[in-house]
VEXDREN-2710 file (C-alpha; in Angstrom, 1 decimal):
% VEXDREN-2710
k/r/px/py/pz
1/MET/98.1/87.1/77.7
2/LYS/95.6/85.1/79.7
3/GLU/97.6/81.9/79.0
4/ALA/100.8/83.6/80.1
5/LEU/99.2/84.7/83.4
6/LEU/97.9/81.3/84.1
7/THR/100.8/79.1/83.1
8/LYS/104.0/81.1/83.9
9/PRO/104.5/81.9/87.6
10/SER/107.1/84.6/86.7
11/ALA/104.5/86.4/84.6
12/ARG/102.1/86.4/87.5
13/VAL/104.8/87.9/89.8
14/THR/105.5/90.5/87.2
15/TRP/101.9/91.5/86.8
16/THR/101.4/91.5/90.6
17/CYS/104.4/93.8/91.1
18/ALA/103.2/96.1/88.2
19/LEU/99.8/96.5/89.8
20/PHE/101.3/97.2/93.2
21/LEU/103.6/99.8/91.7
22/LEU/100.7/101.4/89.8
23/GLY/98.7/101.8/93.0
24/TYR/101.8/102.9/95.0
25/VAL/102.9/105.5/92.6
26/GLY/99.4/106.7/92.0
27/ALA/98.9/107.2/95.7
28/GLU/102.2/109.0/96.1
29/VAL/101.6/111.4/93.2
30/ALA/98.0/112.0/94.4
31/LEU/99.2/112.9/97.9
32/GLY/102.0/115.1/96.6
33/GLY/99.5/117.1/94.5
34/TRP/96.8/117.1/97.2
35/ILE/99.0/118.4/100.0
36/VAL/99.1/121.9/98.5
37/THR/95.3/122.1/98.3
38/PHE/95.1/120.8/101.9
39/MET/97.6/123.4/103.2
40/ILE/95.7/126.3/101.5
41/ARG/92.1/125.2/102.3
42/VAL/92.4/123.5/105.6
43/ARG/95.5/125.0/107.3
44/GLY/95.0/128.5/105.8
45/GLY/98.5/128.6/104.4
46/ALA/99.9/131.1/101.9
47/PRO/100.2/129.7/98.3
48/PHE/103.9/129.9/98.2
49/ALA/104.4/128.3/101.6
50/SER/101.9/125.6/100.6
51/GLY/103.9/125.0/97.4
52/MET/107.0/124.6/99.5
53/THR/105.3/121.9/101.5
54/ALA/105.0/119.9/98.4
55/THR/108.6/120.6/97.6
56/GLY/109.5/119.3/101.1
57/PHE/107.5/116.2/100.5
58/TRP/109.2/115.3/97.3
59/MET/112.7/116.2/98.6
60/GLY/112.0/114.0/101.7
61/MET/111.0/111.1/99.4
62/THR/114.1/111.6/97.2
63/VAL/116.6/112.0/100.0
64/GLY/115.0/109.1/102.0
65/ARG/115.3/106.8/99.0
66/VAL/118.9/107.7/98.3
67/VAL/120.0/107.4/101.9
68/LEU/118.1/104.2/102.5
69/GLY/119.7/102.8/99.4
70/PHE/123.1/102.9/101.2
71/VAL/121.9/102.2/104.7
72/THR/119.6/99.2/104.2
73/PRO/122.3/96.9/102.8
74/ARG/124.5/97.6/105.8
75/ILE/121.9/97.0/108.5
76/GLY/119.8/94.5/106.7
77/GLU/116.3/94.6/105.3
78/LYS/114.7/93.1/108.3
79/LEU/116.1/95.6/110.7
80/ALA/115.4/98.5/108.3
81/ILE/111.7/97.5/108.1
82/THR/111.4/96.9/111.8
83/VAL/112.9/100.3/112.6
84/SER/110.6/102.2/110.1
85/THR/107.4/100.4/111.1
86/GLU/108.2/100.5/114.9
87/ARG/108.4/104.3/114.8
88/ASN/105.1/104.5/113.0
89/THR/103.2/102.2/115.4
90/ARG/104.4/103.9/118.5
91/ASN/103.0/107.2/117.5
92/HIS/99.6/106.1/116.3
93/ASN/97.8/107.8/119.3
94/ASN/99.6/111.1/118.8
95/PRO/97.0/113.7/118.1
96/LEU/99.5/115.8/116.1
97/THR/99.9/113.0/113.5
98/THR/96.1/112.4/113.0
99/PHE/93.7/114.6/111.1
END
């Protein structure tokens, strides 16, 4: 395996992508599981309502991926990334979005 990583560029790209996805999916699942605890302990939510928050999180992720799968090819990757990151950078001082 060490030889393949050092000699084949495609293997390095594959392993780099695999490590990125491992971290990304790990963070996504951790956040999806943690949000229920956060809503109950910090926000004082009822257990059912807190569970529905996690459901909303996963539904949002699913719907967003499905919709963006159709929208992104039409508007282009560069514009899609610009629009999604621009919205996030404009609101970075909003006290409602920071904890």
